[in-house]
C-alpha positions as CSV (number, residue, x, y, z in Angstrom):
1,M,-28.0,-38.5,-43.3
2,K,-28.9,-41.9,-41.9
3,R,-30.2,-44.4,-44.4
4,R,-33.0,-45.3,-41.9
5,D,-34.2,-41.7,-42.0
6,F,-34.2,-41.7,-45.8
7,C,-36.3,-44.9,-46.0
8,Q,-38.8,-43.8,-43.4
9,S,-39.4,-40.4,-44.9
10,T,-39.6,-41.8,-48.4
11,L,-42.2,-44.3,-47.5
12,T,-44.2,-41.7,-45.5
13,L,-44.3,-39.2,-48.3
14,A,-44.6,-41.5,-51.4
15,A,-48.4,-41.1,-51.6
16,A,-48.2,-37.4,-51.2
17,G,-45.7,-37.1,-54.0
18,A,-48.1,-38.7,-56.4
19,F,-49.9,-35.4,-56.6
20,F,-47.4,-34.1,-59.0
21,P,-47.6,-35.6,-62.6
22,N,-44.1,-34.4,-63.5
23,R,-42.4,-36.9,-61.2
24,Q,-39.5,-38.7,-62.9
25,L,-40.3,-42.1,-61.3
26,F,-37.6,-43.9,-63.0
27,A,-34.9,-41.2,-63.0
28,A,-31.4,-42.7,-63.2
29,M,-29.4,-42.3,-60.0
30,T,-26.6,-39.8,-60.3
31,E,-23.2,-41.4,-60.3
32,V,-21.1,-39.4,-57.8
33,G,-17.5,-39.2,-58.9
34,G,-15.9,-38.0,-55.7
35,D,-16.2,-35.8,-52.7
36,L,-17.7,-32.4,-53.0
37,D,-16.5,-29.0,-51.7
38,A,-19.2,-27.2,-49.7
39,I,-19.7,-24.4,-47.1
40,T,-21.3,-24.8,-43.7
41,L,-24.0,-22.5,-42.3
42,A,-21.2,-20.9,-40.3
43,G,-19.3,-20.1,-43.5
44,K,-16.6,-22.6,-43.1
45,E,-15.3,-24.9,-45.8
46,Q,-16.3,-28.6,-45.6
47,I,-16.3,-31.8,-47.6
48,L,-19.4,-33.8,-48.5
49,T,-18.2,-37.3,-48.9
50,R,-18.9,-39.3,-52.0
51,A,-20.7,-41.9,-50.0
52,A,-23.1,-39.4,-48.4
53,V,-23.9,-37.7,-51.7
54,Q,-24.4,-41.0,-53.4
55,E,-26.9,-42.0,-50.6
56,L,-28.8,-38.7,-51.2
57,S,-29.0,-39.5,-54.9
58,A,-30.3,-43.0,-54.2
59,A,-33.1,-41.5,-52.1
60,L,-34.3,-39.1,-54.9
61,D,-36.7,-39.7,-57.7
62,G,-35.7,-36.4,-59.4
63,P,-32.2,-35.7,-60.6
64,L,-29.3,-34.7,-58.3
65,L,-27.2,-32.2,-60.3
66,L,-23.5,-31.8,-59.5
67,P,-20.8,-29.3,-60.6
68,G,-19.4,-30.1,-64.0
69,N,-22.7,-31.3,-65.4
70,A,-24.4,-29.3,-68.2
71,A,-27.8,-29.6,-66.4
72,Y,-26.2,-28.2,-63.2
73,E,-24.8,-25.2,-65.1
74,Q,-28.3,-24.4,-66.5
75,A,-30.2,-25.0,-63.2
76,R,-27.9,-22.8,-61.1
77,L,-28.7,-19.7,-63.1
78,V,-31.3,-17.2,-62.0
79,R,-32.9,-14.5,-64.2
80,N,-30.6,-11.6,-63.0
81,A,-27.4,-11.9,-65.0
82,G,-25.5,-10.1,-62.3
83,I,-25.9,-13.2,-60.0
84,D,-23.4,-16.0,-60.6
85,K,-23.4,-18.4,-57.8
86,H,-22.4,-22.1,-57.5
87,P,-24.3,-24.4,-55.1
88,A,-22.4,-27.5,-53.9
89,L,-25.3,-29.5,-55.3
90,I,-28.8,-29.1,-56.8
91,V,-31.8,-31.3,-56.1
92,Q,-34.4,-31.1,-58.8
93,A,-37.2,-32.3,-56.7
94,S,-40.1,-34.3,-58.3
95,G,-42.3,-34.3,-55.2
96,E,-42.5,-33.8,-51.4
97,A,-40.4,-36.8,-50.7
98,D,-37.5,-35.4,-52.6
99,V,-37.9,-32.0,-50.9
100,S,-38.0,-33.7,-47.5
101,N,-34.9,-35.8,-48.2
102,A,-33.0,-32.8,-49.5
103,I,-33.8,-30.8,-46.4
104,Q,-32.7,-33.6,-44.1
105,F,-29.4,-33.9,-46.0
106,A,-28.9,-30.1,-45.8
107,R,-29.7,-30.1,-42.1
108,D,-27.5,-33.0,-41.3
109,N,-24.6,-31.4,-43.2
110,Q,-25.2,-27.8,-42.0
111,L,-25.9,-26.5,-45.5
112,V,-27.7,-23.3,-46.3
113,I,-30.8,-24.0,-48.5
114,A,-31.8,-22.0,-51.5
115,V,-35.2,-22.6,-53.0
116,K,-35.7,-21.9,-56.7
117,C,-39.0,-21.8,-58.5
118,G,-39.0,-19.0,-61.2
119,G,-35.6,-17.6,-60.3
120,H,-36.9,-14.0,-60.0
121,S,-35.3,-13.0,-56.8
122,S,-33.7,-9.7,-57.7
123,A,-30.9,-10.3,-55.1
124,G,-30.4,-13.9,-56.2
125,L,-31.7,-15.5,-53.0
126,S,-32.9,-18.6,-54.9
127,T,-29.3,-19.7,-55.4
128,C,-26.2,-19.8,-53.2
129,D,-22.5,-20.5,-53.0
130,G,-21.5,-23.9,-51.5
131,G,-24.9,-24.8,-50.2
132,M,-27.9,-26.7,-51.5
133,M,-30.3,-25.5,-54.1
134,I,-33.7,-27.2,-54.2
135,D,-35.1,-26.6,-57.7
136,L,-38.9,-27.0,-57.8
137,S,-39.2,-26.7,-61.6
138,G,-40.2,-30.4,-61.8
139,M,-43.2,-29.7,-59.5
140,R,-45.5,-27.7,-61.8
141,Y,-49.2,-28.6,-61.8
142,V,-52.4,-26.6,-61.5
143,R,-55.9,-28.2,-61.0
144,V,-59.0,-26.0,-60.8
145,S,-62.2,-27.0,-59.1
146,P,-64.9,-24.7,-60.6
147,E,-67.5,-26.0,-58.2
148,Q,-65.5,-25.1,-55.2
149,Q,-63.9,-22.1,-56.9
150,V,-60.4,-23.2,-55.7
151,A,-57.2,-24.0,-57.5
152,F,-54.7,-26.6,-56.3
153,V,-51.2,-25.5,-57.3
154,S,-47.9,-27.3,-56.8
155,G,-45.1,-25.3,-55.3
156,G,-43.0,-25.1,-58.4
157,S,-45.7,-23.7,-60.6
158,L,-45.5,-20.5,-62.5
159,L,-48.2,-17.8,-62.3
160,G,-49.1,-18.1,-66.0
161,A,-50.4,-21.6,-65.5
162,M,-52.7,-20.4,-62.7
163,D,-54.1,-17.7,-64.9
164,H,-54.5,-20.0,-67.8
165,E,-56.3,-22.8,-66.0
166,A,-58.5,-20.6,-63.8
167,M,-59.7,-18.3,-66.5
168,A,-60.7,-21.3,-68.6
169,H,-63.5,-21.5,-66.0
170,G,-64.2,-17.8,-65.8
171,L,-62.2,-17.6,-62.5
172,V,-59.1,-15.8,-61.3
173,T,-56.9,-15.2,-58.3
174,V,-54.3,-12.5,-57.7
175,A,-51.2,-13.7,-59.6
176,G,-48.6,-11.0,-60.1
177,T,-47.9,-9.2,-63.4
178,V,-45.2,-11.5,-65.0
179,S,-46.4,-14.9,-65.9
180,H,-43.1,-16.7,-65.5
181,T,-42.8,-15.8,-61.9
182,G,-42.8,-18.7,-59.4
183,V,-45.9,-19.0,-57.2
184,G,-44.0,-19.9,-54.0
185,G,-41.9,-16.8,-53.6
186,L,-44.6,-14.4,-54.7
187,A,-47.4,-15.9,-52.6
188,T,-45.5,-16.3,-49.4
189,G,-44.0,-12.8,-49.5
190,G,-47.2,-10.9,-50.5
191,G,-48.3,-11.0,-54.1
192,F,-49.2,-7.7,-55.8
193,G,-51.0,-7.8,-59.1
194,R,-53.6,-6.3,-61.4
195,L,-56.4,-7.6,-59.2
196,A,-54.9,-7.1,-55.7
197,R,-56.9,-3.9,-55.0
198,R,-60.1,-5.9,-55.8
199,Y,-59.3,-9.3,-54.1
200,G,-56.3,-8.7,-51.8
201,L,-52.8,-9.9,-52.0
202,T,-52.0,-13.3,-53.4
203,L,-51.4,-14.5,-49.8
204,D,-54.8,-13.3,-48.8
205,N,-56.3,-15.8,-51.2
206,I,-54.4,-18.8,-49.8
207,R,-56.9,-21.3,-48.2
208,S,-54.3,-23.9,-47.2
209,L,-50.8,-25.0,-48.0
210,D,-48.3,-27.8,-47.4
211,V,-44.9,-26.9,-45.9
212,V,-41.8,-29.1,-45.6
213,S,-40.1,-27.6,-42.5
214,A,-36.5,-27.9,-41.4
215,D,-37.0,-31.3,-39.8
216,G,-38.1,-32.7,-43.1
217,R,-41.8,-33.1,-42.0
218,V,-44.7,-32.2,-44.2
219,R,-47.2,-30.0,-42.4
220,H,-50.6,-29.2,-43.8
221,T,-51.5,-25.7,-42.7
222,S,-54.8,-23.8,-42.8
223,A,-56.8,-21.5,-40.5
224,H,-57.7,-24.7,-38.6
225,E,-54.6,-26.9,-38.8
226,N,-51.2,-25.7,-37.7
227,P,-52.7,-22.1,-37.7
228,D,-49.5,-20.5,-36.4
229,L,-47.5,-21.7,-39.3
230,F,-50.2,-20.8,-41.7
231,W,-50.2,-17.3,-40.3
232,A,-46.4,-17.0,-40.5
233,V,-45.8,-18.3,-44.0
234,R,-48.2,-15.8,-45.4
235,G,-45.9,-12.8,-45.3
236,G,-42.9,-14.3,-43.6
237,G,-41.7,-15.7,-47.0
238,G,-39.3,-18.7,-47.0
239,N,-38.3,-18.4,-43.4
240,F,-40.2,-21.6,-42.3
241,G,-39.7,-24.2,-45.0
242,V,-40.5,-25.1,-48.6
243,V,-44.1,-24.8,-49.7
244,T,-44.9,-27.8,-51.9
245,S,-48.6,-27.1,-52.6
246,F,-51.2,-24.3,-52.3
247,E,-54.9,-24.1,-52.3
248,F,-56.1,-20.7,-53.6
249,Q,-59.5,-19.1,-53.4
250,L,-60.8,-18.2,-56.9
251,H,-63.2,-15.4,-57.9
252,P,-65.5,-15.1,-60.9
253,M,-64.4,-12.4,-63.4
254,N,-64.9,-11.5,-67.0
255,R,-62.0,-12.6,-69.2
256,Q,-62.1,-9.3,-71.0
257,V,-60.8,-6.2,-69.2
258,M,-60.1,-2.7,-70.2
259,A,-56.3,-2.1,-70.1
260,G,-53.3,-0.5,-71.8
261,D,-50.0,1.2,-71.3
262,L,-49.9,4.9,-72.2
263,V,-46.4,6.3,-72.9
264,Y,-45.5,9.9,-72.5
265,P,-42.3,11.9,-72.8
266,I,-40.1,12.3,-69.8
267,E,-40.6,16.0,-69.8
268,R,-44.1,15.4,-68.5
269,A,-42.9,13.4,-65.5
270,R,-43.8,16.1,-63.0
271,D,-47.4,16.7,-64.1
272,L,-48.0,13.0,-64.6
273,L,-46.7,12.2,-61.1
274,E,-49.0,14.9,-59.7
275,F,-51.9,13.5,-61.7
276,Y,-51.1,9.9,-60.6
277,A,-50.8,11.0,-56.9
278,E,-54.4,12.1,-56.9
279,F,-56.0,9.9,-59.5
280,S,-54.7,6.6,-58.0
281,L,-56.0,7.4,-54.5
282,N,-59.5,8.0,-55.8
283,A,-59.6,5.0,-58.1
284,P,-62.2,2.2,-57.5
285,D,-60.9,-1.2,-56.3
286,E,-61.5,-2.6,-59.8
287,L,-58.8,-0.3,-61.3
288,Q,-55.1,-1.0,-61.0
289,T,-52.9,2.0,-62.0
290,D,-49.2,1.7,-62.0
291,L,-46.7,4.3,-63.1
292,V,-43.2,3.8,-64.5
293,F,-40.7,6.4,-65.6
294,G,-37.0,6.4,-66.4
295,Y,-34.3,6.4,-69.0
296,P,-33.0,3.6,-71.3
297,P,-29.3,3.2,-71.8
298,G,-27.4,5.0,-74.5
299,G,-28.6,8.5,-73.8
300,K,-32.0,7.8,-75.4
301,P,-35.0,9.9,-74.4
302,G,-36.8,9.1,-71.2
303,Y,-40.4,8.0,-70.8
304,V,-43.3,7.9,-68.4
305,V,-45.8,5.0,-68.6
306,L,-49.2,4.8,-67.1
307,A,-50.3,1.1,-66.9
308,L,-54.0,0.6,-66.3
309,C,-56.2,-2.4,-65.9
310,Y,-59.9,-2.1,-65.1
311,S,-61.6,-5.4,-64.4
312,G,-65.0,-4.1,-63.2
313,D,-68.4,-3.6,-65.0
314,P,-67.7,-2.6,-68.6
315,A,-70.5,-0.2,-68.5
316,N,-68.5,2.0,-66.0
317,A,-65.2,1.8,-67.9
318,D,-65.5,5.1,-69.7
319,K,-66.4,7.0,-66.6
320,V,-63.5,5.4,-64.7
321,M,-61.0,6.2,-67.4
322,A,-62.3,9.7,-68.2
323,P,-59.7,11.6,-66.1
324,V,-56.9,9.9,-68.1
325,E,-58.4,11.2,-71.4
326,K,-57.8,14.7,-70.1
327,L,-54.1,14.1,-70.2
328,G,-54.1,14.4,-73.9
329,P,-52.8,11.9,-76.5
330,P,-49.8,9.8,-75.5
331,M,-46.8,9.2,-77.6
332,A,-47.8,5.5,-77.8
333,G,-50.3,3.1,-76.5
334,K,-54.1,3.1,-75.9
335,I,-56.7,1.8,-73.5
336,G,-59.0,-0.8,-74.9
337,P,-60.4,-4.3,-74.5
338,A,-57.8,-6.9,-73.6
339,D,-57.8,-10.6,-72.8
340,Y,-56.8,-10.9,-69.2
341,V,-54.5,-13.9,-69.6
342,A,-52.7,-12.3,-72.6
343,L,-52.4,-9.1,-70.5
344,Q,-50.8,-11.1,-67.7
345,R,-48.2,-12.4,-70.2
346,S,-47.5,-9.0,-71.9
347,G,-44.7,-8.1,-69.5
348,D,-42.8,-11.4,-69.8
349,S,-39.1,-11.4,-70.7
350,T,-38.4,-14.1,-73.2
351,L,-34.6,-13.5,-73.0
352,P,-33.5,-14.1,-69.4
353,R,-30.1,-13.0,-68.2
354,V,-29.8,-10.2,-70.8
355,T,-28.9,-7.6,-68.2
356,A,-27.5,-7.4,-64.8
357,S,-29.6,-5.4,-62.4
358,Y,-29.9,-4.0,-58.8
359,L,-33.1,-3.1,-57.1
360,K,-34.2,-1.2,-54.0
361,G,-37.8,-0.7,-52.8
362,G,-40.0,0.6,-50.1
363,F,-43.7,1.3,-49.3
364,V,-45.1,4.8,-49.7
365,S,-48.3,6.2,-48.3
366,A,-48.4,9.4,-50.4
367,I,-46.7,10.9,-53.4
368,T,-45.8,14.3,-52.1
369,P,-44.4,17.3,-53.9
370,E,-41.1,16.8,-52.0
371,L,-41.0,13.1,-53.2
372,I,-41.7,14.2,-56.8
373,D,-38.8,16.7,-56.6
374,T,-36.4,14.1,-55.3
375,L,-37.4,11.5,-57.9
376,I,-37.0,13.9,-60.8
377,N,-33.8,15.6,-59.6
378,G,-32.0,12.4,-58.9
379,M,-32.5,10.7,-62.2
380,G,-31.0,11.4,-65.7
381,P,-29.8,9.7,-68.8
382,D,-26.6,7.6,-68.8
383,P,-24.9,5.9,-71.8
384,E,-24.1,2.7,-69.9
385,R,-27.2,1.9,-67.9
386,S,-30.9,2.3,-67.6
387,T,-32.7,3.7,-64.5
388,Q,-36.3,3.2,-63.7
389,I,-38.8,4.1,-61.0
390,I,-41.9,1.9,-60.6
391,F,-45.0,2.8,-58.5
392,Q,-47.0,-0.4,-57.9
393,Q,-50.4,0.6,-56.6
394,A,-51.7,-1.0,-53.4
395,G,-54.6,0.1,-51.2
396,G,-58.1,-1.1,-51.9
397,A,-58.9,-4.5,-50.5
398,I,-55.3,-4.9,-49.4
399,K,-55.7,-2.0,-47.0
400,R,-58.9,-3.2,-45.4
401,I,-57.3,-6.4,-43.9
402,P,-55.9,-6.0,-40.4
403,S,-52.1,-5.8,-40.2
404,D,-51.9,-8.8,-37.9
405,A,-54.3,-11.0,-39.9
406,T,-51.2,-12.4,-41.6
407,A,-47.5,-11.8,-41.2
408,F,-47.7,-9.1,-43.9
409,A,-47.7,-5.9,-41.9
410,H,-47.8,-3.2,-44.5
411,R,-51.5,-2.8,-45.1
412,Y,-51.2,1.0,-44.7
413,A,-49.2,1.4,-47.9
414,E,-50.7,3.0,-51.0
415,Y,-47.8,2.1,-53.3
416,N,-44.7,-0.1,-53.5
417,M,-42.0,2.2,-54.9
418,I,-39.1,0.5,-56.7
419,A,-35.9,1.9,-58.0
420,T,-34.0,-0.3,-60.5
421,M,-30.8,0.0,-62.5
422,A,-29.7,-2.3,-65.3
423,W,-26.4,-2.7,-67.2
424,Q,-24.6,-5.1,-69.5
425,P,-23.6,-8.3,-67.8
426,D,-19.9,-8.0,-68.8
427,A,-19.6,-4.5,-67.2
428,A,-18.1,-3.9,-63.8
429,P,-21.1,-3.6,-61.4
430,Q,-19.7,-1.5,-58.6
431,A,-20.3,2.0,-60.1
432,H,-23.8,1.1,-61.1
433,I,-24.7,-0.4,-57.7
434,R,-23.2,2.6,-55.9
435,A,-25.3,5.0,-58.1
436,I,-28.6,3.3,-57.4
437,R,-27.8,3.0,-53.7
438,D,-27.0,6.8,-53.6
439,Y,-30.2,7.6,-55.4
440,W,-32.2,5.3,-53.1
441,G,-30.6,7.0,-50.2
442,S,-32.4,10.2,-51.1
443,L,-35.8,8.3,-51.6
444,A,-35.7,6.1,-48.5
445,P,-36.9,8.8,-46.1
446,F,-40.2,8.9,-47.9
447,T,-40.8,5.2,-47.4
448,H,-42.0,3.1,-44.4
449,G,-41.0,-0.6,-44.6
450,F,-40.3,-2.7,-47.7
451,Y,-41.6,-5.6,-49.6
452,V,-39.9,-8.8,-48.4
453,N,-39.8,-10.2,-51.9
454,E,-37.4,-7.4,-52.8
455,A,-35.1,-8.0,-49.8
456,D,-31.5,-9.0,-49.9
457,A,-29.7,-11.3,-47.5
458,E,-28.1,-8.6,-45.4
459,N,-29.1,-6.3,-42.5
460,A,-31.0,-8.7,-40.3
461,A,-31.9,-5.9,-37.8
462,F,-33.5,-4.0,-40.7
463,H,-35.5,-7.1,-41.6
464,N,-36.7,-7.4,-38.0
465,R,-38.0,-3.9,-37.8
466,N,-39.7,-4.4,-41.2
467,Y,-42.0,-7.0,-39.7
468,Q,-43.2,-4.4,-37.3
469,G,-45.7,-5.5,-34.7
470,N,-45.7,-9.0,-36.2
471,Y,-42.1,-9.6,-35.4
472,P,-42.3,-11.1,-31.9
473,R,-44.8,-13.8,-33.0
474,L,-42.7,-14.5,-36.1
475,L,-39.6,-14.9,-34.0
476,E,-41.4,-17.4,-31.8
477,I,-42.6,-19.5,-34.8
478,K,-39.2,-19.3,-36.4
479,R,-37.5,-20.7,-33.3
480,R,-40.1,-23.6,-33.3
481,Y,-39.8,-24.6,-36.9
482,D,-36.3,-23.6,-38.0
483,P,-34.1,-23.2,-34.9
484,D,-30.9,-23.5,-36.8
485,N,-31.9,-21.0,-39.5
486,N,-31.4,-23.4,-42.4
487,F,-33.8,-21.2,-44.3
488,R,-32.0,-17.9,-44.2
489,L,-31.9,-16.7,-47.8
490,N,-34.9,-14.3,-47.4
491,A,-35.9,-11.3,-45.3
492,N,-34.5,-13.4,-42.5
493,I,-35.8,-13.8,-39.0
494,R,-32.8,-15.0,-37.1
495,P,-33.9,-17.4,-34.3
496,T,-31.0,-16.2,-32.1
497,A,-32.1,-12.6,-32.3
């Protein structure tokens, strides 16, 4: 990268970077010991010279992490222990200027860009081999304006911070179900959660955002400013750049909800699936009902879990939950008053990288008897792995938004159905991955489209079809903002398609 470009972009973006209080303004410049091995966008080996990398380091306020450094070894990891990749270098950005300079360096040196926030990508798309990782963990900040009922959120923030700060004012937005998920990946791909049926997807609640595109420029986007990019980022995921800040619409809500996880024996899987298929379709928008069933490793008994959260008028809670009472007492769990912020943290994993895993998913419009047969017949206990099916309820407010209002095309879906398998990280993965792929092969005919946040980096033609009627417009915008496809670790829209 040319020094003139660095200086110009740094001066232009200095004021914008002051938004983030975690900036390491006096971070020591990384001393680069020698040339670095890297891989080009075309998959060829290349050398990044010591001088070029040193120049990048000099342009950053945040740390530049290189192989052999302990901080690099920690930063390169994602939550799935089955993913073990080694970027050529990692930029721990402290603000928009760092993100811009990193992108320009990657573009000039033909490096693929991986963007890491919470590290939750099941396929490991927030890291890479031989490219550049932009780590946004130094850009975590949430400010709530209760008067405007909006939240200003920096791009590296985690969902738990949004819940915590907003609910302090009696306000919420839709923020997933695991509090240590990164806001950027969730919000740009969709954003399901306990309140999505009531308030829409997370992306439906974005009022504006700032994107650093492939040319290193920061573009403020909203319905009135760069509206094409605003449309595309909401559902097109990371295809168009790095989102460094969001403005979210907030909604008044009681902090106390009625919620709980009810656990039943696996022998009741069929009648519970039949119950869920009817009950969930008739649920009010204020009720989120998910279903999980599967087998833990070691041949232990299987389970079925109904996970419920009712955020509406407490006076109606008993009536809404009455059909569940008719199922009889569960083996464990109960429905009762719950603090919403605590509920949002209840599914957190405090021990990342405990298991390796693989995931497949797709959208479902109905849980039919044929689907139930296929689900139950294809799953059983296994001593070396766990298998799980998750039904994440959609519908409600999500479904009432037109499919072309944002790039998210799957408004028709009633559920996001997910099949997962997990095993010990030191075990050979091939047999486990083959098993879940075979199982999913029997389930895929019941699906229509898939959630882009659960995509892998393969099968571009499949990704194209998944965007459905929104694909031609997305392709045009991709060609305009990322013609070289630097941002390809996603449900990728190839500009040469």
